[in-house]
C-alpha positions in Angstrom: -43.2 50.8 7.3 -42.6 49.7 10.9 -44.8 46.5 10.5 -42.9 45.7 7.2 -39.5 46.0 9.0 -40.7 43.7 11.7 -42.1 41.0 9.2 -38.9 41.1 7.4 -36.9 40.5 10.7 -39.1 37.8 11.2 -38.4 36.1 7.9 -34.8 36.6 8.5 -34.9 35.1 12.0 -36.8 32.0 10.7 -34.4 31.5 7.8 -31.0 32.1 9.8 -32.1 31.6 13.4 -31.4 28.5 15.5 -34.4 26.7 13.9 -32.9 26.8 10.4 -30.2 24.2 12.0 -32.6 22.1 13.8 -32.2 24.3 16.9 -28.4 24.0 16.9 -25.8 25.8 14.7 -23.4 23.5 12.7 -20.5 22.5 14.3 -17.0 22.8 13.2 -15.5 19.8 11.4 -12.9 18.1 13.5 -9.2 18.4 12.7 -6.9 15.7 12.0 -5.0 14.7 15.2 -1.8 13.2 16.5 -2.5 10.3 18.6 1.1 9.2 19.3 4.7 9.8 18.2 7.6 7.3 18.3 11.2 7.7 17.7 13.8 5.0 16.7 17.2 5.1 14.8 20.8 5.4 15.3 20.6 9.1 16.4 17.7 8.7 18.8 18.3 5.2 20.6 16.0 4.3 23.5 16.1 6.9 26.4 17.7 9.8 24.0 14.6 11.1 22.6 11.5 12.8 24.5 8.3 13.4 22.8 5.7 16.0 23.8 2.3 16.3 22.2 0.1 19.6 22.6 -3.2 19.4 24.3 -5.0 19.8 21.0 -3.1 17.0 19.6 -2.2 19.2 16.5 1.5 20.0 17.2 4.5 17.8 18.8 8.1 18.4 19.9 11.0 15.9 19.8 14.1 16.8 21.8 17.1 14.8 21.4 20.2 14.3 23.8 22.5 12.1 21.3 21.7 12.9 17.9 25.0 13.8 16.2 26.9 12.8 13.2 30.7 13.5 13.0 34.0 12.8 11.2 37.7 13.4 11.8 39.7 13.2 14.9 39.5 9.4 15.4 35.8 9.1 14.9 34.4 5.8 13.7 33.0 5.4 10.1 29.8 4.8 11.5 29.5 8.1 13.3 29.4 10.0 9.8 25.7 9.6 9.3 22.8 9.2 11.9 19.2 8.9 11.6 16.1 9.1 13.5 12.6 7.8 12.3 9.5 9.4 13.6 6.1 7.5 13.2 3.2 9.6 13.9 -0.1 7.9 14.3 -2.8 10.3 13.0 -6.5 10.1 13.4 -8.3 11.4 10.3 -12.0 12.3 11.2 -15.1 13.1 9.2 -15.8 13.5 5.5 -14.9 17.2 5.1 -11.3 16.8 5.7 -9.3 17.4 2.2 -5.9 17.4 3.1 -3.2 18.2 5.7 -0.3 20.8 5.8 2.4 19.2 7.5 5.2 21.4 8.9 8.5 20.6 10.6 11.2 22.7 11.9 14.6 21.2 12.9 17.1 22.9 15.1 20.7 22.0 16.0 24.3 23.1 16.0 27.1 22.4 13.6 30.8 22.9 13.7 32.3 21.8 10.1 36.2 22.2 9.4 37.2 24.0 6.2 36.7 21.5 3.4 34.1 19.5 5.4 30.3 19.6 4.7 27.2 18.8 6.7 23.7 17.6 5.5 20.3 17.5 7.0 17.7 15.4 5.3 14.0 14.7 6.1 11.6 12.4 4.2 7.7 12.2 4.7 5.8 9.4 3.7 2.0 9.0 4.3 0.7 5.5 4.8 -0.7 4.0 1.5 1.1 6.3 -0.8 3.9 5.0 -2.9 5.8 8.2 -3.1 8.2 9.7 -0.3 8.8 13.5 -0.4 12.5 14.5 0.7 13.9 17.5 1.5 17.7 18.2 1.8 19.8 21.0 3.3 23.4 21.5 2.9 26.0 23.3 5.2 29.4 24.3 3.8 32.8 23.8 5.4 33.8 26.6 7.9 30.1 26.8 9.3 30.2 26.9 13.0 26.8 28.2 14.3 23.3 27.2 15.2 21.2 25.9 12.3 17.5 25.8 11.6 15.6 24.3 8.7 11.8 24.1 8.0 9.9 22.0 5.7 6.3 22.3 4.7 4.6 19.5 2.9 0.9 19.5 1.5 -0.6 16.2 1.8 -3.8 15.5 -0.2 -5.3 12.4 1.3 -6.5 10.2 -1.3 -6.1 6.8 0.6 -8.7 4.0 0.4 -9.0 3.7 3.9 -12.2 4.8 5.5 -12.5 8.1 7.3 -12.3 7.9 11.1 -9.3 5.4 11.0 -5.7 5.9 12.1 -3.0 6.2 9.7 0.8 6.7 9.8 2.7 9.5 8.8 6.6 8.6 8.8 9.3 11.3 9.2 12.7 9.8 8.5 15.4 12.6 9.5 19.2 12.0 8.7 22.3 14.1 9.6 25.4 13.3 7.5 28.9 14.9 7.8 31.4 14.4 4.9 35.0 15.2 5.4 35.8 16.2 2.0 39.3 17.9 2.0 39.5 18.7 5.8 42.4 17.5 7.8 41.8 13.9 9.2 42.8 15.4 12.6 40.0 18.1 12.5 36.7 17.1 14.1 33.5 18.2 12.3 30.1 17.4 13.6 26.5 18.2 13.2 23.9 17.9 16.1 20.1 18.0 16.0 18.6 19.3 19.2 14.8 19.4 18.3 12.1 18.7 16.1 8.9 20.8 16.1 5.9 19.6 13.9 2.5 20.6 13.3 -0.6 19.2 11.4 -3.0 21.9 10.0 -6.2 20.6 8.5 -7.7 21.9 5.4 -11.5 21.3 4.7 -13.8 20.9 1.7 -17.5 20.9 1.6 -18.3 18.0 -0.7 -15.3 15.8 -1.1 -14.2 13.1 1.1 -10.6 13.0 2.5 -10.6 9.1 2.8 -12.2 8.6 -0.8 -9.1 10.2 -2.6 -5.8 8.8 -3.6 -2.9 11.0 -2.2 -0.6 13.6 -3.4 2.3 15.4 -1.7 4.1 18.3 -2.6 6.0 20.9 -0.2 8.6 23.6 0.1 11.7 23.8 2.5 13.8 26.8 3.9 17.0 26.7 6.0 18.7 29.5 8.0 21.7 29.8 10.3 21.4 31.8 13.5 
């Protein structure tokens, strides 16, 4: 019985030990990573947006010092809508990557007079895809508080580009304030303080990330603090 047990153990070792993998266990596949993030637009002119990318290159933060839309109180018409375009250069590795889950959280403060309204909007576009997924969050008149919204986008990579190449994810954010029926002398504004984003890679055993064309779907939430 002892000899039989030892024999079985030896078989298991030969089947599942290091030799079964050529002396080394299989390495986990590399994730999609963020090589760089740039910001441009009327809400984030040069010198007003700071970008930080995590050490593992899967998350990023953009902080703004001048991203604000406002109306009333003598504000010029051009102030009612501001935008900031974020261009993420992504590195897509090996053949096991299937799709990425992109999550973006936006935070700021809004003070909206009764009768006015505010809107935060973000559009997501992956290079090579004809479709842009857009999420819109509305804030009613009388809102005077911190705000936070979160978008989650599932981006199935079906791009003809080869795996291992860099591709661009564009996130176009926008703030807009509508005076509505509020008093022209009342100032209403909506400001964005920061954007936090992350890229999560989902893998498949036999299908190639780079060999498929892409599909995007997602969800969004919004809260006031």
